[in-house]
C-alpha positions as CSV (number, residue, x, y, z in Angstrom):
1,M,-23.5,3.3,-17.5
2,K,-19.9,3.1,-16.4
3,K,-19.2,2.7,-12.7
4,I,-17.3,5.7,-11.2
5,A,-14.4,5.0,-8.9
6,L,-12.4,7.6,-6.9
7,I,-8.9,6.6,-5.7
8,T,-7.0,8.6,-3.1
9,G,-3.3,7.9,-3.4
10,I,-3.6,7.2,-7.1
11,T,0.0,8.2,-7.8
12,G,1.4,5.6,-5.4
13,Q,2.2,1.9,-6.0
14,D,-1.2,0.5,-5.1
15,G,-3.2,3.4,-6.6
16,S,-1.5,3.0,-10.0
17,Y,-2.1,-0.7,-10.1
18,L,-5.7,-0.3,-8.9
19,A,-6.4,2.4,-11.5
20,E,-5.1,0.2,-14.2
21,F,-7.1,-2.8,-12.9
22,L,-10.4,-0.7,-12.8
23,L,-9.9,0.7,-16.3
24,K,-9.7,-2.8,-17.6
25,K,-13.0,-3.5,-15.8
26,G,-14.6,-0.6,-17.7
27,Y,-14.7,1.9,-14.8
28,S,-14.5,5.7,-15.1
29,V,-11.5,6.2,-12.8
30,H,-10.9,9.5,-10.9
31,G,-7.9,10.3,-8.7
32,L,-7.5,12.7,-5.8
33,V,-4.0,14.2,-5.7
34,R,-2.4,17.1,-3.8
35,R,-2.1,20.3,-5.8
36,V,1.7,20.1,-5.7
37,A,1.5,16.7,-7.4
38,A,-0.9,18.0,-10.1
39,E,1.5,20.8,-10.9
40,D,4.5,18.4,-11.2
41,K,3.1,15.6,-13.4
42,S,6.4,14.6,-15.0
43,H,7.9,13.7,-11.6
44,R,4.9,12.7,-9.5
45,F,2.9,10.7,-12.1
46,W,5.6,8.3,-13.3
47,R,3.6,5.3,-12.3
48,L,0.6,6.5,-14.3
49,K,2.2,7.7,-17.5
50,S,1.2,4.8,-19.7
51,F,-2.5,5.4,-19.1
52,I,-2.8,8.9,-17.6
53,N,-4.9,10.1,-20.5
54,K,-7.7,7.7,-19.4
55,L,-7.9,9.1,-15.9
56,E,-9.7,12.1,-14.4
57,I,-7.3,13.8,-11.9
58,H,-8.6,16.2,-9.3
59,A,-6.4,18.5,-7.2
60,G,-7.4,18.5,-3.5
61,S,-6.4,17.7,0.0
62,L,-7.2,14.9,2.4
63,E,-6.7,17.5,5.2
64,S,-9.5,19.7,3.9
65,Y,-13.1,18.6,4.5
66,A,-14.4,21.2,2.0
67,S,-12.1,19.8,-0.7
68,I,-13.4,16.3,-0.2
69,I,-17.0,17.3,-0.1
70,N,-16.5,19.2,-3.4
71,I,-15.0,16.2,-5.2
72,I,-17.5,13.7,-3.9
73,T,-20.6,15.8,-4.8
74,K,-19.1,16.7,-8.2
75,I,-18.3,13.1,-9.5
76,K,-20.8,11.1,-7.4
77,P,-18.6,8.0,-7.2
78,H,-20.0,4.5,-6.8
79,E,-16.8,3.3,-5.1
80,I,-14.1,5.1,-3.1
81,Y,-10.7,3.4,-2.5
82,H,-8.9,5.3,0.2
83,L,-5.3,4.5,-0.3
84,G,-3.8,7.9,0.3
85,A,-1.7,8.2,3.5
86,Q,1.7,9.0,4.8
87,S,2.9,5.4,4.6
88,Y,6.7,5.5,5.0
89,I,7.2,4.3,8.5
90,D,10.6,5.8,9.1
91,Y,9.2,9.2,8.2
92,A,6.3,8.6,10.5
93,F,8.7,8.4,13.4
94,K,10.2,11.7,12.4
95,D,7.0,13.6,11.8
96,E,4.3,12.1,14.0
97,F,2.0,15.1,13.8
98,S,1.6,15.2,10.0
99,T,1.2,11.4,9.9
100,I,-1.7,11.6,12.5
101,N,-3.3,14.6,10.8
102,T,-3.2,13.2,7.2
103,N,-4.0,9.6,8.0
104,I,-6.7,9.9,10.6
105,N,-8.4,13.2,9.6
106,G,-8.4,12.2,5.9
107,T,-10.2,9.0,6.6
108,H,-12.7,10.7,8.9
109,F,-13.4,13.5,6.4
110,L,-14.1,10.9,3.6
111,L,-16.4,8.8,5.8
112,S,-18.3,11.9,7.0
113,A,-18.7,13.2,3.4
114,I,-20.1,9.9,2.3
115,K,-22.6,9.8,5.2
116,E,-23.8,13.3,4.6
117,F,-23.7,13.6,0.8
118,S,-23.3,10.2,-0.9
119,P,-24.6,7.4,1.4
120,K,-24.8,4.8,-1.4
121,T,-21.1,5.1,-2.2
122,K,-19.0,2.1,-1.2
123,F,-15.9,2.8,0.8
124,Y,-12.6,0.8,1.0
125,F,-10.1,1.7,3.7
126,A,-6.5,0.5,3.3
127,G,-5.5,-1.0,6.6
128,S,-2.1,-2.5,7.3
129,S,-0.4,-5.4,9.0
130,E,1.5,-2.8,10.9
131,M,-1.6,-2.5,13.0
132,F,-0.7,-5.8,14.6
133,G,2.8,-4.5,15.6
134,K,3.9,-6.5,18.6
135,V,1.9,-9.5,17.5
136,R,-0.4,-11.2,20.0
137,E,-0.6,-14.5,17.9
138,I,1.0,-16.1,14.9
139,P,-0.4,-16.0,12.2
140,Q,-2.6,-12.9,12.5
141,T,-6.3,-13.0,11.5
142,E,-9.2,-10.6,11.4
143,K,-9.8,-11.3,15.1
144,T,-6.2,-10.8,16.3
145,P,-5.9,-7.8,18.7
146,F,-3.9,-4.8,17.4
147,Y,-0.7,-3.6,19.2
148,P,0.8,-1.0,16.8
149,R,4.5,-0.1,17.3
150,S,4.6,3.1,15.3
151,V,2.5,6.3,14.8
152,Y,1.7,5.0,11.3
153,G,0.3,1.8,12.8
154,I,-1.6,3.8,15.4
155,S,-3.1,6.0,12.6
156,K,-4.2,2.9,10.7
157,V,-5.9,1.4,13.7
158,A,-7.8,4.6,14.1
159,G,-8.8,4.5,10.5
160,F,-9.9,0.9,10.8
161,D,-12.1,1.7,13.8
162,L,-13.6,4.7,12.1
163,T,-14.5,2.6,9.1
164,R,-16.1,-0.1,11.2
165,N,-18.0,2.4,13.3
166,Y,-19.5,4.2,10.2
167,R,-20.5,0.8,8.8
168,E,-22.2,-0.2,12.0
169,A,-23.6,3.1,13.2
170,Y,-24.9,4.5,9.8
171,N,-25.4,1.3,7.8
172,L,-22.9,2.4,5.1
173,Y,-21.0,0.0,2.9
174,C,-17.5,0.4,4.4
175,C,-14.8,-2.2,4.6
176,S,-11.1,-2.5,5.5
177,G,-8.4,-4.6,3.9
178,I,-5.7,-5.5,6.4
179,L,-3.0,-5.8,3.8
180,F,0.3,-7.4,4.6
181,N,3.5,-6.2,2.9
182,H,3.0,-6.0,-0.8
183,E,5.7,-4.9,-3.2
184,S,6.4,-4.4,-6.9
185,P,8.6,-2.6,-9.4
186,R,6.5,0.5,-8.7
187,R,7.5,0.5,-5.0
188,G,9.1,3.7,-3.8
189,F,12.8,3.7,-3.5
190,E,12.7,4.5,0.2
191,F,11.1,1.1,1.0
192,V,13.5,-1.7,1.9
193,T,12.5,-4.1,-0.8
194,R,13.0,-1.5,-3.6
195,K,16.1,-0.3,-1.8
196,I,17.5,-3.8,-2.1
197,T,16.6,-4.5,-5.7
198,H,17.7,-1.1,-7.0
199,A,21.0,-1.5,-5.1
200,V,21.5,-5.0,-6.6
201,A,21.1,-3.6,-10.1
202,R,23.5,-0.6,-9.3
203,I,26.1,-3.0,-7.8
204,K,25.8,-5.3,-10.8
205,F,26.5,-2.4,-13.2
206,G,29.4,-1.1,-11.0
207,L,27.6,2.0,-9.8
208,Q,27.4,1.2,-6.1
209,K,29.8,-0.6,-3.8
210,D,27.6,-1.8,-1.0
211,L,24.0,-1.8,0.5
212,R,23.4,-0.5,4.0
213,L,20.4,-2.0,5.9
214,G,19.0,-2.1,9.4
215,N,17.4,-5.2,10.9
216,I,17.7,-7.9,8.3
217,D,16.2,-10.5,10.5
218,A,12.7,-8.9,10.6
219,K,10.2,-11.3,9.1
220,R,7.4,-10.1,6.7
221,D,4.6,-11.7,4.7
222,W,5.4,-10.4,1.2
223,G,3.0,-10.4,-1.8
224,H,2.7,-8.6,-5.1
225,A,0.7,-5.3,-5.3
226,K,-1.0,-6.5,-8.5
227,D,-2.6,-9.4,-6.6
228,Y,-3.6,-7.2,-3.6
229,V,-5.5,-4.5,-5.6
230,E,-7.7,-7.2,-7.0
231,A,-8.7,-8.1,-3.4
232,M,-9.6,-4.5,-2.8
233,W,-12.1,-4.6,-5.7
234,L,-13.5,-7.9,-4.6
235,M,-14.3,-6.5,-1.2
236,L,-16.4,-3.7,-2.7
237,N,-18.3,-6.1,-4.9
238,K,-19.9,-8.3,-2.3
239,K,-23.4,-8.2,-1.0
240,K,-22.3,-7.2,2.5
241,P,-19.3,-5.2,3.6
242,D,-16.7,-6.8,5.9
243,D,-13.0,-6.7,6.8
244,Y,-10.3,-9.0,5.4
245,V,-6.7,-10.0,6.0
246,I,-4.9,-10.1,2.6
247,S,-1.6,-12.0,2.7
248,T,0.3,-15.0,1.3
249,G,0.5,-17.0,4.5
250,K,4.3,-17.3,4.2
251,H,6.9,-15.1,5.7
252,Y,10.6,-14.4,5.0
253,T,13.3,-12.3,6.5
254,V,14.8,-9.2,4.9
255,R,17.9,-11.3,4.8
256,D,16.1,-13.9,2.6
257,F,14.9,-11.1,0.3
258,A,18.4,-9.7,-0.1
259,K,20.0,-13.1,-0.5
260,L,17.6,-14.1,-3.3
261,A,17.9,-10.7,-5.0
262,F,21.7,-10.9,-5.2
263,E,21.6,-14.6,-6.2
264,L,19.5,-13.6,-9.3
265,V,22.5,-11.6,-10.6
266,D,25.1,-14.2,-9.5
267,L,26.3,-12.3,-6.5
268,D,26.7,-13.2,-2.8
269,Y,24.8,-10.8,-0.6
270,K,27.3,-11.3,2.3
271,K,29.9,-9.4,0.3
272,Y,27.8,-6.3,-0.1
273,V,25.3,-5.9,2.7
274,K,26.4,-3.8,5.6
275,I,24.4,-3.5,8.8
276,E,23.9,-0.1,10.4
277,K,22.3,0.2,13.8
278,N,21.0,3.7,13.1
279,L,18.7,2.2,10.4
280,Y,16.8,0.1,13.0
281,R,13.4,1.4,14.0
282,P,13.0,2.9,17.5
283,S,10.4,0.1,18.2
284,E,10.8,-2.8,15.9
285,V,8.1,-5.1,14.5
286,E,9.9,-8.5,14.4
287,S,7.5,-10.8,12.6
288,L,4.3,-10.4,10.6
289,L,2.4,-13.4,9.1
290,G,-1.1,-13.3,7.8
291,N,-3.9,-15.9,7.7
292,C,-6.0,-15.1,4.6
293,K,-8.4,-18.1,4.8
294,K,-11.4,-15.8,5.1
295,A,-10.5,-13.9,2.0
296,K,-9.9,-17.1,0.1
297,R,-13.2,-18.6,1.3
298,E,-15.5,-15.5,0.9
299,L,-13.8,-13.5,-1.9
300,K,-12.4,-16.5,-3.8
301,W,-9.2,-14.5,-3.9
302,R,-5.8,-16.2,-4.5
303,P,-2.4,-14.6,-4.9
304,K,-0.8,-15.3,-8.2
305,Y,2.8,-14.3,-7.3
306,D,4.9,-16.2,-4.8
307,F,8.0,-14.8,-3.1
308,K,10.4,-15.9,-5.8
309,K,8.3,-14.5,-8.6
310,L,8.0,-11.2,-6.7
311,V,11.7,-10.7,-6.2
312,E,12.4,-11.8,-9.8
313,D,10.0,-9.2,-11.1
314,M,11.5,-6.4,-9.1
315,V,15.2,-7.3,-9.8
316,K,14.5,-7.7,-13.6
317,T,12.7,-4.3,-13.7
318,D,15.5,-2.6,-11.8
319,L,18.2,-4.1,-14.0
320,E,16.4,-2.7,-17.0
321,F,15.9,0.7,-15.3
322,V,19.5,1.1,-14.2
323,E,20.8,0.1,-17.7
324,K,18.5,2.6,-19.4
325,E,18.6,5.5,-17.0
326,G,22.2,5.1,-15.6
327,Y,21.3,5.6,-12.0
């Protein structure tokens, strides 16, 4: 019998790669999407279009407990991957209330529904390196104290604590991945890495004059989303649940990312990058660097993409995209 997986946030970067990965593993893959997304598949499902016919899509809401109960009791999933969230940090500063509502309540509703109606279901929560925020130590491990610097980070700490509490209080198989920044050609255009590679392609084709960025000296530990979704699956296929930092163990500045991206098309980033103070965060996270020794040791997980391969993949794809689509 096929294993059944339910993915929240299936239309996003991570959800699409995870769905593809699980299909190759022989799973029956179901996705929870907002009704507005289900009614606008041509626009909202672009990351899924090459394999959408192999998926089961359910319209529902993370903000509705009844909706979540209905889906879980209907499909009886063996595994739930909770990736759905308001994850764009700049927007989280602008709309704190919806970020808190969606991210915390959605996690709580899922955990409660599992406890009450499907206690054998395994649950994965997508944590974030943004939980570390104003870092207490470098590099960060599973034991590093959290000090979030955004409502998004705060909401992820709450989800992490809820997940651990349900594991310990109710003996459920619940685990969290503390994933450091992971990018890909499927990254949303609003995120800085995709903003850079898309701009590089547009500038190369003469469609854009410059690239406006905020704090380009912020350091991040960047990996590829393809590698990181495999780690999610490995976490739910152990004997006992636990929490893991997933990272590359190396960090680079936004400036480094931009410099390499422009170099790949034989351009000098200094001629095109313009700094705008209004693009800085209200409370900046200066440096994030993960120590993933535990994941390497216990999950036997290893990232396949290094920084250069990641940037090359994104620039190459955006050059092809801009040449074909013209924007």
